[in-house]
C-alpha positions in Angstrom: 0.0 0.0 0.0 1.4 3.4 -1.0 1.2 6.4 1.4 0.3 9.9 0.3 0.0 13.2 2.1 -3.6 12.7 3.1 -2.6 9.6 5.2 -0.2 11.7 7.3 -3.1 12.5 9.8 -3.4 8.7 10.5 0.1 8.7 12.0 0.9 9.3 15.7 1.7 13.0 16.5 5.4 12.3 17.2 5.8 10.6 13.8 3.9 13.5 12.1 6.4 15.9 13.7 9.4 13.8 12.5 8.0 13.7 8.9 7.5 17.5 9.0 11.1 18.1 10.3 12.5 15.8 7.6 10.5 17.6 4.9 11.8 21.0 6.1 15.4 19.7 6.1 14.9 18.4 2.6 13.5 21.7 1.3 16.4 23.6 2.9 18.9 21.3 1.2 17.2 21.7 -2.2 17.3 25.5 -1.8 21.1 25.5 -1.1 21.7 22.9 -3.7 24.8 20.8 -4.3 26.3 21.4 -7.7 28.3 18.2 -7.7 25.2 16.1 -6.8 22.8 18.0 -9.1 24.9 18.5 -12.2 27.2 15.4 -12.2 26.3 12.6 -9.8 22.5 12.4 -10.5 22.8 12.4 -14.3 25.5 9.7 -14.1 23.5 7.4 -11.8 20.4 8.0 -13.9 22.3 6.8 -17.0 23.6 3.8 -15.1 20.0 2.9 -14.3 18.9 3.3 -17.9 21.7 1.0 -19.2 21.5 -1.6 -16.4 24.8 -0.7 -14.9 25.2 -1.6 -11.2 26.3 1.3 -9.1 26.8 2.6 -5.6 27.2 6.2 -4.5 29.5 6.8 -1.6 28.3 10.0 0.2 30.8 12.7 0.9 32.4 12.9 4.3 31.3 15.6 6.7 33.7 17.8 8.6 33.2 18.1 12.3 35.4 20.6 14.2 35.5 19.8 17.8 38.1 20.6 20.6 40.4 22.1 18.0 40.5 18.9 15.9 39.1 18.4 12.5 37.4 15.1 12.0 36.2 13.8 8.6 33.1 11.7 9.3 32.1 9.2 6.7 28.9 7.2 6.2 31.1 4.1 6.0 34.1 2.7 7.7 37.3 3.3 5.9 39.4 6.1 4.3 38.2 9.5 3.1 38.9 10.2 -0.5 37.2 7.2 -2.0 35.6 8.0 -5.4 31.9 9.0 -5.4 30.6 6.2 -7.6 31.6 2.6 -8.1 29.9 1.0 -11.1 30.1 -2.3 -13.0 28.4 -4.5 -15.5 29.4 -7.7 -17.4 32.9 -7.9 -15.9 33.8 -4.2 -16.4 34.0 -2.0 -13.4 35.1 1.6 -12.7 35.5 4.0 -9.9 34.5 7.6 -10.6 35.0 10.8 -8.7 32.4 13.4 -9.7 33.3 17.1 -9.2 31.3 20.3 -9.7 32.2 22.1 -13.0 35.6 23.7 -12.7 36.5 21.9 -9.4 39.4 19.4 -9.0 39.9 16.4 -6.7 41.4 17.0 -3.2 44.9 15.7 -2.5 43.4 12.6 -0.8 41.0 12.0 -3.7 43.9 12.4 -6.2 46.0 9.8 -4.3 43.0 7.4 -4.1 42.3 7.8 -7.9 46.0 6.9 -8.7 46.2 4.0 -6.3 42.8 2.5 -7.1 42.9 3.2 -10.8 39.8 5.4 -10.7 38.9 8.4 -12.8 37.3 11.8 -12.3 35.1 14.2 -14.3 33.6 17.6 -13.8 30.7 17.4 -16.2 28.0 14.8 -17.2 29.2 14.6 -20.8 32.5 13.1 -19.6 30.9 10.9 -17.0 28.6 9.5 -19.8 31.8 8.3 -21.5 32.7 6.2 -18.4 29.2 4.8 -18.1 29.0 3.9 -21.8 32.3 2.0 -21.5 31.2 0.1 -18.4 27.9 -0.7 -20.2 29.9 -2.1 -23.2 28.4 0.5 -25.5 31.7 2.4 -26.2 35.4 2.0 -26.5 37.7 3.1 -23.6 37.7 6.8 -23.2 40.7 9.1 -23.1 42.1 10.7 -19.9 44.9 12.9 -18.8 47.8 12.4 -16.3 45.5 13.3 -13.4 43.1 10.6 -14.6 40.5 13.3 -15.7 38.2 12.0 -18.4 38.6 14.1 -21.6 
C-alpha cells in the first residue's frame, strides 16, 4: 500500500512531527543545492539505471570541528577520499570521482584515484563516456595524467 499526504493524519503525532522536520530539512537542502550532486552525480547514476549498470554512490564525508580537531566523518568505515561512484556490468568496473564544474579532486582524492585506478570528471558529458564504456556501448575513453576523463 502506498502512502500519500492525506494519510499523514493517521500517524501518531510524534511521527507526524518527524515527517515535517524531515520535509523541512529536505527543502532547505534543495534551496542550497549541491552542484556536484545535481549536475554530475545524478545524471550519471540515472544513465547507469537506464543502461542496467550496477552502481553505488559513496556519500561525501562531513567535517566536524571539535576541541580544536578536524574530523572527517564518513557514512562508511574506511578512508576518506574514495571515489563517489563505483559501477560495474558484465565484468567491467570503474570508480568515478564526480566534481562540480571547474573543481578538482582534493589531495586525498587524487591519491586514491591513482592508487585505485579510478577516474574523475567535472561534467556529465565526460561521466557519460565512463558509463557507456562500463555498459559495453563504447570503447575506452581518453584521460589525462591526473586521470581526468577528456
